[in-house]
Structure formats: C-alpha cells, structure tokens
N, C-alpha and C positions, 0 to 999 in steps of 0.2 A: 299587340306582338303581328307584324309583316306580313303580308300572305306568302306563300311559297312561288317564284313567277318560274316558267318553261317556256322556253324557246329551243329553238332548229338551228344545230348552228353547223356551219364546213370549215371541218377541219380535215388537211389533207386527204380535199375530193370525197373524203363522205360524210353522208348529214348524221349528224348527235345531234339527241334532245339533253339539252342541261337545263338542272334543277335549281335555284339555291331562291336565295332571300335579296340580293341583292337585284338592280333591274337587268332587266334585258338588254340595253345598251351596255350597260357590262358587260354578262355576258359571249355580248359579240366580239367587246372587244378583246376580251379574257382570248376568246379561239380567232379571232385577229392578229394576238399575239404570238402567239400555238403554231399556226400560216406563216408567219413570217419569219420566225426561229425557222421552223422545216425547207422554209426556200431559199435564209440563209446556207441550213446546211446541204441541200440540192446544191449548189453552186460551189461544191466544194471537192476534189478531186478523190475520188471513189467511193463516197459516201453511197449514191445508189446499188452500188457491188457489194453493200453490208448485206447484212440477215436483216432482215426485219428486226429484232430482238435489238443489236448491234447498234442500228439509227436510232431503235425507240433508246436504249440509253444514251446516248450522243445526245438528243434532242433535252433527257430529264438532267445530262449534266451539265447542257450549254443553260437551262433555263433558270437550276440552280447556283449559275456561276452570275449570275444575273438580280439573283436574287440577292449571294451576301454582297455582291458588291454594292445592292441598292440599299445594304443594309449599314454595308461599312461608313460609307456616302451620309447616311441617315445618321449615322452616331456620330461620325464627325459632323452635319451640320448643329446637332444639339450640343458637341461641345462649345463651338464655335457660337452656335447664341447666347449659351448659361457663361461666357466668358463679354461676350457683348455686355449681356446682363449687369455683372457685381464689374466692366468698366459702365456702364450709364450707373449705375449704382456710387461708384468712387466719385462721378462727377457731379452725380447731385449732392452728396455732401461734400465738393471739394465748395460747389457754385452757392451752398448755403451758412458753410463759413465764411466764406468769402461777404455776401450781404451782410452777417452778421457784424466784422470786421467793418465795412465802409458805414454802416448804419455807428457802430464804433465811434469811428471817426467822424460819421458830420454832429454828433452825439457832442466832440470836442471840440468840433471849429468855430458852432455855438456858439460855447460855454467861453474858449478863447473871444468871437469877438466880444462876445457879454460882454465881459472881463479888462477888452480895451474899449468898447466904450465909457465904462463907468468910470477911468482914467482919467 
C-alpha cells in the first residue's frame, strides 16, 4: 500500500495541510486549481460583497460544474472511442474478406492460365 503524503498548500491566502495517497505535486495542483477558481470568481462584480458562506457555495458550484462538464466530455470521448473501435473492426473484417477474394481470384487466374497453356 502506498504511504500517505502530507504537504502544506496555500488556498485563498491561508496555509492548509493536505494529506492523501497522491503525490505532493498532485496535492499542490489541486490547491492551485482552487486558487484559480477563486481568482475567476473574484473578478466577478459583487462576489467579494457576498458573505463567506455564499462565496464558498459559489466556489463549490463552479467546481461541481467543471466536474460535470469533464464527466460529460469523458462520456462523449468514450462513446467516440467505442464507435471508432467498431469502425476499425468493420474495416479489418472488410480487409480480410477482400484479401480472401483476391486470393481466390489469383487462384482462378492461375487455373485459367494453366488451362490456356494446355490447349
């Protein structure tokens, strides 16, 4: 089992100790993501005039929105990959069928040549 990692991060100007089985770099990326979201929200008119609870809810909603959009994109990409797999299988099947027909035609051609030489 991996060991638990702990690292200090700064989120919204405060130091927090995060712990998890992920790398310290990953935990720093998570904190940086939250700081980026907060920076986006702070640019909105009126955000800083809201109560801290309301600001937290807006942050959570924005993170959830990003999550669901990413989940939707993942589903879309998975469906696209499945479709491409089916198309690849169909093309491989078509190639094998064509190769078999070609071999059959070559054989027929050879037989015709042999018959012609015998005459």
